[in-house]
N, C-alpha and C positions, 0 to 999 in steps of 0.2 A: 611540452605542455600545450593542451588545447586551448586556444583562445575562443572565448564566446562570440558568436556572430552578433551583428548589431540588432538583429531582430530574432533572439533565440526561441525555439520552440518550447512547448511546455516540458518536454522530457529534459531538455538541456537546462532549463531554468530551475527545474526541481533538483536535478543532479547537483548543480552548483549550490543551490540553497541547502540541500542536505549536507553537502561538504562543509559549508560555512558554519552551519548549526553544530556539526560534529566537532569542528575545531573550537567553537565557542564553549560547548559543555564538557568536552574532554572524553577520552576513551573509556573511562570507567562509569560514565553516567548510564542510567538505566534507559531502556527503550520498552515499547509496548510488545516487543516479541519475547515471549516467555523464556527466560534463562539467558537472554542475550543482553550484553551491554553494547555500547556504541561500537567498540572495537569489533565485536563479533558480528554485528550487522554489516560493518564495512568489509569484513572479510567475505561474507556471504556475497555481497554485491561484486567485489573483485572476481570472486569465482564465477559468478553468473555472467559477467561481462565477457571474460576471456578464456575460462578454463573448463570447456566441456568435458575434458578428460576427467576432471575432478568431480563434476556433477554425476558422472556415470557411476562413480563409486558409491553413490547412495543407493543405487539399484543392483550393482554387481558386486557381490562379496569379494571376488579376487582383486578388485580394484581399491578396496577400503583402505588398505595400508598406504597405497599411493595417495589417495585422498587426504588421509590424516596427516601425511608428511607435508603435502603442499599447503594445507590449511595452517599447520603449525608454523611453517616458514612465513606465511603471510601475516599471521598474528603476531610474530616475533619482530617484524621489522619496525623501525620508528613510526609513531603514529602519523606524523606529517607526511611520510612517504606513502603510507597506506591511503591516506586521504587524497593524495595527489594521484595515486593509481586510479582510485575510483572517479575522481573529477575528469581524468583524461579519457574515460569511457572506453567503449569496446573498439576492438580493431575490425577490419573487414566491412561487410555490407551494412552492419548496424551503425556505422558512422554516418550513413546517409540520413539526413534529417527526417525523411518521410518514414523510413523504416524504424529509426530510433523512437520517433513519436508513437508508431503503431505499437511497438513492443514495450516501451518503457514509460510512457506518460503516466499510466495508472501506477505502475510498480514504484516509481521513484516519488510520486506524490504520497502514496501510502507509507512508504519507508521514511520519508521526510517527517510526516506526521507521527510516525512511531517514536522518532526522537523528540520532537517538539512537545508532544502531549504527554510524554512521560516525566517531564520536568515539572516541579512546583510552580504554580501560578500561571500555567499555560492559558492561552486565549486562542480562539479559532482565527485564522487568517482571513483577510479579505482578498479573494482572488479575482484576477481579471475576468470580465464576462465571458471572453472567449474561452478561457480555461474551464470555467464552470460548464459551458455548453459542451465542451469536449468530455468532461467527466460524466456528464448526463448521458451523452451517447454510449459511453463505456458501460455505465452501471445498468442501462437498459438491457444490455446483453448479458454481462456477467451476473446480474441478478437472477437470471434464469437457472444458472447453476448454483449460485449461492443459496438459493432458497428451495431448491428442489426437494428437500426433505421436509418442508413445511407441511403441518397437518391441516392447514388452512390456506385459502388463496392469499396472495401477496400482491398489493398494488403499491408501486413507488410513486410518491406524489412530491412535487416541489412547490414551494410558496407561490412561484409565479403562475402556476396553473398546469404545466405539462405533467402528465402521469403515464405510467406504464404498467400493465399487468404482467408481471413476471412468473407468476404462479397462479393458474385459474383455479377457482374453487367456488363451490356453492356458498360458502361463507368465507369472508375475506378480512384481512387486516390491512389498513393503510399505514405505510411507514412514510412519514412526512419529514421533509427537511431539505436544505440546499443540496445540490447534486453531490458536492464534496463529502458532506455528511452521510448521505445514502451510500456513497461508495465505501466509506469507512466502515460502516455498519455491515454492508455486504461482505466485506473482507475480513470480518470478525473482530474489528476494533471497537465492539459494542459498548464497553465501558467508557469510551471517550466520544463516541459519535452522538452529535446533538440532534436527535431525531425524536419524533413524537409518534406514538402508536395509537391508531384509532380503530375501533371495532367493538363488537359486543364484549363484555367482560370474559365470556367464555372462549371467544376467538383468540382475544389478546393473551389469555392465560395459556392456551394451547400453543400459541406462537412462542411466547416466552419459555415455555417448557423445552421447546427445541432449540431456541436461540436466546439463552439467558445472558443476563449482564447488561441489558439496555439502560441507558441513562434514564433515570426516573423511576426505576424499580424501588 
C-alpha cells in the first residue's frame, strides 16, 4: 500500500479523494462518464495506470480479445481490491511526484468530479488556491484543443481577473468561472460545470450549437 506523503501533490490528493468517494458511494453509483458506473471508471483508471498493453487494444483489433479479458478480470475482483489498486497508483516513472503531477493532476481531478457531481445534492468543492492556480495553467493549454472547433473565438476568464484567449476570432464568447469549472467545461462536463457565457446572443448561440449542455441553458 502506498502511504500518502505529508505534503501530497494535487494528483496524489485527488487520487486518494476519488478512492474515498468511490468507497462511499459504492461500485454501482453513476458517474458523469456516459455508460460507466463507479466500478467501470475505476477499471479504466487501473488500466490507464499500469496496463498499456490493454490500452493498445483500443486501436489494434488483434489485441481486443486480450483487452476484453483483462478488463473483465479487473471488473470481477472485489470492489475494495479494485479501489486499492487505483489508490496504489502507477508503477515505474509515474511514481515520481513531478511526473505524476504532470500526467495525472487534471485526469484525477476531472474523474473525481465525475463521481461527486453525478450524485444527488452535489456541491462544488472549495479547492486550495495552489490547486486552482495549477488547474488554470492546465486549462489555458488544453482549452486550445478543447475549443478548436468553435465557430467563434473563445476567451477563458476567471473571477479574479486572469484570462486567456484559447480560440482567436473576430467575434468571441467569454467563458467565465473558477479555473476548476473552466477545466470541467473544457473536458466536456458542461452539464455540471458552473460557468457563465458572455457575448452577443448570436455568438453565444453559435458556441452552444457546437458545445451544448452548458449550465443555464
